[in-house]
C-alpha positions as semicolon CSV with decimal commas, in nm:
position;residue;x (nm);y (nm);z (nm)
1;M;-10,555;10,197;10,327
2;F;-10,745;10,007;10,063
3;S;-10,492;10,119;9,807
4;T;-10,256;9,867;9,967
5;F;-10,451;9,584;9,791
6;S;-10,466;9,773;9,452
7;G;-10,317;9,598;9,151
8;L;-10,389;9,243;9,268
9;P;-10,507;9,010;8,994
10;R;-10,875;8,942;8,935
11;T;-10,835;8,584;9,059
12;V;-10,734;8,697;9,406
13;W;-11,041;8,925;9,439
14;I;-11,257;8,634;9,333
15;I;-11,103;8,410;9,599
16;F;-11,136;8,693;9,853
17;A;-11,517;8,737;9,778
18;G;-11,578;8,361;9,768
19;T;-11,393;8,323;10,100
20;I;-11,608;8,580;10,266
21;V;-11,930;8,398;10,137
22;N;-11,803;8,062;10,244
23;R;-11,689;8,187;10,595
24;I;-12,020;8,362;10,659
25;G;-12,166;8,008;10,666
26;Y;-11,910;7,891;10,916
27;V;-12,183;7,856;11,179
28;V;-12,210;7,487;11,254
29;T;-11,878;7,411;11,419
30;P;-11,897;7,680;11,689
31;F;-12,243;7,560;11,796
32;L;-12,171;7,186;11,741
33;V;-12,151;7,102;12,109
34;F;-12,494;7,265;12,170
35;Y;-12,639;7,077;11,868
36;L;-12,512;6,745;11,995
37;G;-12,667;6,814;12,338
38;S;-12,998;6,876;12,158
39;R;-12,969;6,541;11,998
40;G;-12,911;6,369;12,332
41;V;-12,543;6,300;12,289
42;S;-12,403;6,270;12,640
43;T;-12,100;6,467;12,770
44;R;-11,903;6,147;12,774
45;Q;-11,968;6,091;12,395
46;V;-11,911;6,446;12,271
47;P;-11,526;6,416;12,263
48;Y;-11,566;6,135;11,999
49;V;-11,733;6,367;11,766
50;L;-11,509;6,664;11,836
51;G;-11,208;6,438;11,801
52;A;-11,330;6,324;11,470
53;L;-11,366;6,686;11,365
54;G;-10,998;6,748;11,458
55;A;-10,885;6,435;11,277
56;G;-11,049;6,568;10,958
57;N;-10,837;6,884;10,987
58;L;-10,527;6,663;10,971
59;I;-10,640;6,466;10,665
60;G;-10,793;6,737;10,448
61;P;-10,496;6,977;10,401
62;A;-10,268;6,686;10,300
63;V;-10,516;6,555;10,046
64;G;-10,597;6,902;9,921
65;G;-10,236;6,999;9,865
66;L;-10,172;6,681;9,680
67;L;-10,478;6,708;9,451
68;A;-10,411;7,070;9,386
69;D;-10,079;6,967;9,222
70;R;-10,194;6,646;9,064
71;V;-10,552;6,725;8,949
72;G;-10,566;7,101;8,954
73;R;-10,650;7,396;9,174
74;R;-11,011;7,455;9,068
75;P;-11,123;7,085;9,082
76;T;-10,976;7,057;9,430
77;I;-11,162;7,373;9,546
78;L;-11,491;7,231;9,397
79;A;-11,435;6,890;9,556
80;G;-11,383;7,051;9,896
81;L;-11,684;7,278;9,878
82;L;-11,920;7,014;9,742
83;G;-11,793;6,764;10,001
84;T;-11,847;7,018;10,276
85;A;-12,207;7,082;10,168
86;A;-12,281;6,712;10,151
87;A;-12,115;6,652;10,492
88;Q;-12,339;6,915;10,646
89;G;-12,648;6,714;10,536
90;L;-12,493;6,390;10,664
91;L;-12,404;6,546;11,000
92;Y;-12,751;6,684;11,051
93;A;-12,927;6,350;10,961
94;A;-12,673;6,114;11,134
95;P;-12,868;5,881;11,352
96;N;-12,602;5,793;11,617
97;V;-12,263;5,886;11,760
98;L;-12,073;5,670;11,515
99;T;-12,239;5,823;11,205
100;L;-12,196;6,171;11,370
101;A;-11,822;6,111;11,404
102;F;-11,803;5,987;11,048
103;A;-11,985;6,293;10,916
104;A;-11,761;6,524;11,121
105;V;-11,442;6,380;10,971
106;L;-11,587;6,432;10,626
107;L;-11,698;6,793;10,709
108;S;-11,363;6,910;10,840
109;G;-11,164;6,706;10,594
110;A;-11,349;6,845;10,293
111;G;-11,352;7,197;10,430
112;S;-10,974;7,200;10,496
113;M;-10,899;7,075;10,139
114;V;-10,982;7,423;10,001
115;S;-10,712;7,642;10,156
116;P;-10,409;7,461;10,000
117;A;-10,562;7,485;9,649
118;T;-10,656;7,851;9,686
119;G;-10,311;7,925;9,825
120;A;-10,152;7,747;9,524
121;L;-10,379;7,929;9,282
122;M;-10,288;8,270;9,433
123;T;-9,920;8,179;9,411
124;D;-9,967;8,086;9,041
125;T;-10,133;8,426;8,952
126;V;-9,961;8,676;9,173
127;P;-9,613;8,804;9,108
128;V;-9,361;8,762;9,390
129;D;-9,380;9,122;9,512
130;G;-9,761;9,103;9,553
131;R;-9,794;8,766;9,736
132;R;-9,774;8,918;10,085
133;R;-10,068;9,145;9,995
134;A;-10,257;8,866;9,833
135;F;-10,226;8,628;10,130
136;S;-10,313;8,917;10,373
137;L;-10,634;8,990;10,165
138;F;-10,718;8,628;10,183
139;H;-10,657;8,614;10,563
140;W;-10,865;8,935;10,590
141;G;-11,143;8,776;10,404
142;V;-11,144;8,474;10,646
143;N;-11,179;8,716;10,941
144;I;-11,456;8,928;10,785
145;G;-11,660;8,611;10,707
146;T;-11,593;8,462;11,058
147;A;-11,695;8,788;11,234
148;V;-12,020;8,798;11,049
149;A;-12,079;8,419;11,116
150;G;-12,028;8,471;11,476
151;V;-12,329;8,711;11,498
152;L;-12,528;8,525;11,245
153;G;-12,482;8,185;11,413
154;G;-12,625;8,294;11,750
155;F;-12,938;8,423;11,573
156;L;-12,986;8,115;11,373
157;A;-12,930;7,874;11,656
158;A;-13,209;8,048;11,852
159;H;-13,447;7,973;11,564
160;G;-13,356;7,616;11,500
161;Y;-13,028;7,431;11,451
162;W;-13,138;7,311;11,101
163;L;-13,083;7,676;10,987
164;L;-12,714;7,646;11,076
165;F;-12,665;7,339;10,857
166;L;-12,865;7,498;10,577
167;V;-12,672;7,827;10,576
168;D;-12,338;7,643;10,591
169;A;-12,426;7,417;10,301
170;V;-12,562;7,707;10,091
171;S;-12,254;7,914;10,157
172;S;-12,029;7,630;10,039
173;L;-12,235;7,579;9,728
174;A;-12,227;7,960;9,656
175;F;-11,854;7,959;9,664
176;A;-11,851;7,652;9,436
177;V;-12,062;7,835;9,180
178;I;-11,827;8,130;9,208
179;A;-11,526;7,905;9,157
180;V;-11,656;7,708;8,869
181;T;-11,777;8,016;8,676
182;L;-11,502;8,277;8,756
183;L;-11,185;8,100;8,870
184;P;-10,921;7,974;8,615
185;G;-10,845;7,602;8,621
186;G;-10,487;7,640;8,737
187;R;-10,269;7,333;8,767
188;G;-9,908;7,455;8,751
189;R;-9,647;7,238;8,611
190;A;-9,722;6,870;8,601
191;V;-9,573;6,654;8,882
192;R;-9,345;6,382;8,760
193;A;-9,279;6,089;8,979
194;G;-8,906;6,063;9,052
195;S;-8,830;6,431;8,979
196;S;-8,560;6,599;9,164
197;T;-8,825;6,801;9,365
198;G;-8,936;6,498;9,549
199;G;-9,170;6,299;9,332
200;A;-9,541;6,302;9,338
201;G;-9,594;6,295;9,718
202;Y;-9,487;6,508;10,009
203;G;-9,123;6,409;9,982
204;V;-9,076;6,755;9,807
205;V;-9,156;6,915;10,143
206;L;-8,996;6,664;10,382
207;R;-8,665;6,687;10,186
208;D;-8,660;7,059;10,211
209;P;-8,431;7,144;10,511
210;L;-8,571;7,499;10,533
211;M;-8,931;7,381;10,543
212;R;-8,830;7,118;10,806
213;A;-8,700;7,400;11,018
214;L;-8,986;7,643;10,954
215;L;-9,297;7,423;10,995
216;P;-9,232;7,333;11,363
217;L;-9,169;7,700;11,449
218;F;-9,484;7,798;11,267
219;G;-9,664;7,513;11,450
220;I;-9,564;7,640;11,793
221;A;-9,696;7,985;11,717
222;L;-10,024;7,847;11,582
223;A;-10,072;7,618;11,876
224;I;-10,026;7,910;12,116
225;Y;-10,281;8,115;11,923
226;S;-10,519;7,819;11,929
227;L;-10,512;7,845;12,316
228;T;-10,749;8,134;12,281
229;E;-11,017;7,881;12,186
230;V;-10,980;7,669;12,506
231;A;-10,753;7,825;12,771
232;L;-10,906;8,164;12,748
233;P;-11,262;8,035;12,813
234;L;-11,137;7,823;13,100
235;A;-10,958;8,124;13,251
236;I;-11,264;8,331;13,228
237;R;-11,480;8,059;13,384
238;D;-11,232;8,015;13,666
239;D;-11,248;8,380;13,753
240;G;-11,618;8,349;13,788
241;L;-11,709;8,562;13,498
242;S;-12,006;8,491;13,270
243;T;-12,020;8,348;12,922
244;A;-12,116;8,701;12,817
245;T;-11,749;8,801;12,892
246;L;-11,628;8,540;12,651
247;G;-11,867;8,676;12,390
248;V;-11,732;9,023;12,435
249;M;-11,372;8,895;12,396
250;A;-11,459;8,708;12,070
251;T;-11,636;9,006;11,931
252;L;-11,347;9,237;12,032
253;N;-11,102;9,013;11,864
254;A;-11,302;8,985;11,543
255;V;-11,359;9,364;11,516
256;L;-10,997;9,453;11,595
257;V;-10,852;9,210;11,340
258;V;-11,094;9,322;11,059
259;V;-11,021;9,683;11,125
260;L;-10,649;9,661;11,190
261;Q;-10,525;9,408;10,934
262;P;-10,542;9,646;10,632
263;V;-10,393;9,930;10,840
264;A;-10,105;9,707;10,962
265;L;-10,030;9,589;10,617
266;H;-10,023;9,944;10,481
267;V;-9,798;10,069;10,756
268;L;-9,566;9,771;10,759
269;S;-9,548;9,698;10,388
270;R;-9,218;9,888;10,370
271;F;-9,056;9,637;10,605
272;R;-8,942;9,275;10,515
273;Q;-9,198;9,011;10,593
274;V;-8,989;8,800;10,833
275;P;-8,914;9,082;11,082
276;V;-9,291;9,174;11,064
277;Y;-9,375;8,815;11,132
278;V;-9,135;8,798;11,432
279;A;-9,271;9,126;11,581
280;G;-9,643;9,018;11,542
281;S;-9,580;8,670;11,675
282;V;-9,401;8,798;11,991
283;L;-9,703;9,033;12,043
284;V;-9,941;8,741;12,017
285;A;-9,738;8,522;12,250
286;V;-9,699;8,793;12,521
287;G;-10,058;8,901;12,481
288;I;-10,194;8,545;12,540
289;A;-9,943;8,488;12,823
290;L;-10,076;8,805;13,006
291;T;-10,419;8,627;13,028
292;G;-10,263;8,468;13,339
293;V;-10,263;8,806;13,514
294;A;-10,603;8,916;13,405
295;H;-10,899;8,868;13,632
296;D;-11,171;9,117;13,524
297;L;-11,341;9,227;13,200
298;W;-11,110;9,518;13,134
299;A;-10,794;9,337;13,197
300;Y;-10,901;9,050;12,968
301;A;-10,990;9,312;12,708
302;G;-10,642;9,453;12,731
303;T;-10,483;9,112;12,668
304;V;-10,714;9,058;12,372
305;V;-10,616;9,393;12,225
306;L;-10,248;9,290;12,236
307;W;-10,280;8,945;12,069
308;S;-10,537;9,078;11,824
309;A;-10,291;9,348;11,715
310;G;-10,027;9,083;11,667
311;E;-10,266;8,867;11,474
312;A;-10,348;9,155;11,241
313;T;-9,969;9,212;11,190
314;V;-9,895;8,851;11,112
315;G;-10,204;8,782;10,902
316;G;-10,107;8,620;10,569
317;V;-9,730;8,649;10,618
318;P;-9,658;8,270;10,686
319;G;-9,856;8,163;10,384
320;S;-9,667;8,421;10,176
321;I;-9,327;8,286;10,310
322;V;-9,427;7,930;10,226
323;A;-9,539;8,037;9,875
324;G;-9,203;8,190;9,813
325;L;-9,022;7,878;9,895
326;A;-9,228;7,637;9,694
327;P;-9,107;7,497;9,364
328;E;-9,346;7,567;9,080
329;D;-9,467;7,201;9,052
330;A;-9,525;7,166;9,427
331;R;-9,707;7,475;9,535
332;G;-10,013;7,290;9,643
333;R;-9,819;7,053;9,861
334;Y;-9,629;7,328;10,026
335;Q;-9,944;7,497;10,113
336;G;-10,093;7,165;10,218
337;A;-9,800;7,101;10,450
338;F;-9,847;7,442;10,610
339;Q;-10,221;7,393;10,661
340;W;-10,157;7,049;10,799
341;T;-9,920;7,201;11,053
342;W;-10,202;7,441;11,147
343;G;-10,430;7,133;11,199
344;I;-10,180;6,960;11,414
345;A;-10,118;7,273;11,619
346;R;-10,486;7,340;11,678
347;F;-10,546;6,976;11,764
348;A;-10,253;6,975;12,018
349;A;-10,376;7,303;12,172
350;L;-10,733;7,172;12,221
351;S;-10,620;6,839;12,366
352;V;-10,278;6,873;12,529
353;G;-10,334;7,240;12,620
354;T;-10,653;7,142;12,806
355;G;-10,471;6,863;12,986
356;V;-10,180;7,083;13,093
357;Y;-10,413;7,352;13,217
358;A;-10,604;7,100;13,427
359;S;-10,313;6,898;13,565
360;A;-10,012;7,135;13,585
361;G;-10,223;7,451;13,637
362;P;-10,290;7,764;13,425
363;A;-9,949;7,922;13,498
364;A;-9,771;7,644;13,301
365;V;-9,983;7,727;12,993
366;W;-9,919;8,100;13,015
367;W;-9,539;8,063;13,074
368;F;-9,526;7,827;12,785
369;S;-9,700;8,087;12,563
370;A;-9,453;8,351;12,660
371;I;-9,135;8,154;12,637
372;A;-9,201;7,906;12,363
373;G;-9,386;8,172;12,150
374;T;-9,102;8,423;12,179
375;A;-8,842;8,157;12,108
376;A;-9,031;8,020;11,801
377;A;-9,066;8,374;11,664
378;L;-8,693;8,446;11,709
379;G;-8,618;8,106;11,541
380;V;-8,805;8,220;11,229
381;G;-8,616;8,548;11,244
382;A;-8,286;8,356;11,256
383;L;-8,383;8,179;10,930
384;A;-8,445;8,510;10,756
385;P;-8,114;8,506;10,556
386;R;-8,191;8,161;10,432
387;I;-8,539;8,244;10,344
388;A;-8,425;8,552;10,155
389;R;-8,168;8,360;9,952
390;R;-8,427;8,095;9,858
391;Q;-8,681;8,358;9,749
392;A;-8,418;8,535;9,535
393;A;-8,312;8,216;9,375
394;P;-8,606;7,970;9,404
395;L;-8,561;7,596;9,351
396;P;-8,537;7,505;8,987
397;V;-8,804;7,297;8,830
398;P;-8,650;7,004;8,664
399;A;-8,677;7,010;8,288
400;A;-8,866;6,746;8,101
401;P;-8,648;6,447;8,025
402;S;-8,502;6,452;7,683
403;A;-8,564;6,183;7,435
404;P;-8,288;5,914;7,435
405;P;-8,042;5,943;7,144
406;A;-8,126;5,740;6,839
407;V;-7,940;5,421;6,811
408;P;-7,753;5,402;6,494
409;Q;-7,889;5,132;6,258
410;P;-7,649;4,927;6,068
411;V;-7,642;4,997;5,695
412;A;-7,733;4,696;5,482
413;A;-7,473;4,590;5,222
414;G;-7,586;4,677;4,886
């Protein structure tokens, strides 16, 4: 199955290794609520810090995508990683709720700057027929690192919260060293204000009708997946099950995705990526919706198996689709727009999803998952012909403006 990833450029493997190192240190955010409690932050004040953390996820991808195109891929990666390490120290040392919220914005904002730049760099270096494998490998690296971090975080938290911040900062700095020593600079074609691809900002994405159609559909699917972070724990709690049950579900998901993703890519690589995305997304939506009929450990495990298999199937495909649609001079911003959509979707799931669960009842959440998730997946499937045409004939990159013709000079009379 590992032969599926053979032939990918060295840059992709460096990003893969750096991503694993970085994600192994992703131990602060899952335990942030517990850390805030140890600092005496009241339950009423915790949402201010968590809200700031979510706000950073809305800012970072937009900034990261723009900088990746304007300044370069590697400088943006370095800025995000160094900013993350610095923000860890600020968050640990922050003296009050206001400074904790400020540090949380910096932490999530800097951390989310990295993905658009790495996505753009992979698009620069990987041929069209290898991008699906490259983005799947990147997604696999995220899951490997996150799975290890889940185990490591619990151990570190038991021995002192300062260890969480130290490991997270060190892992970010380690990836920064890998990036500065091994990754190419990578900038792509320079962005020219006023070019036909949309100028220097995000007009290039907003004026693309296909992206305007795709991003909301991707956003619905991502929001439904994010319900596993809040609605699943609430359902387990409401059924009177222990936190150990939630831990088992998280571990089961991590193990399944790490094991199944290379297998799914190997088996499904003969099929076009849009139908694969549709099938995987429907599986995620149905699996999460079936949480509503689960009431014991084994039933919950069955639903996790379903949506984890869907996650392994989908892994990396949306990023690859977006990469295939991006003009050469806007790859960072296209990846930034996709990551920004992911931030909005997660923020909506954690805030609106919780409110709907509490006010309208759990059934509303599960029915929404089934109906909206399936509809969004089929919507992406309906766009498959347009996606195929664009990827076969990508948007042209405007040529450099030619010098104006020379103005004839009058010949002096002799």
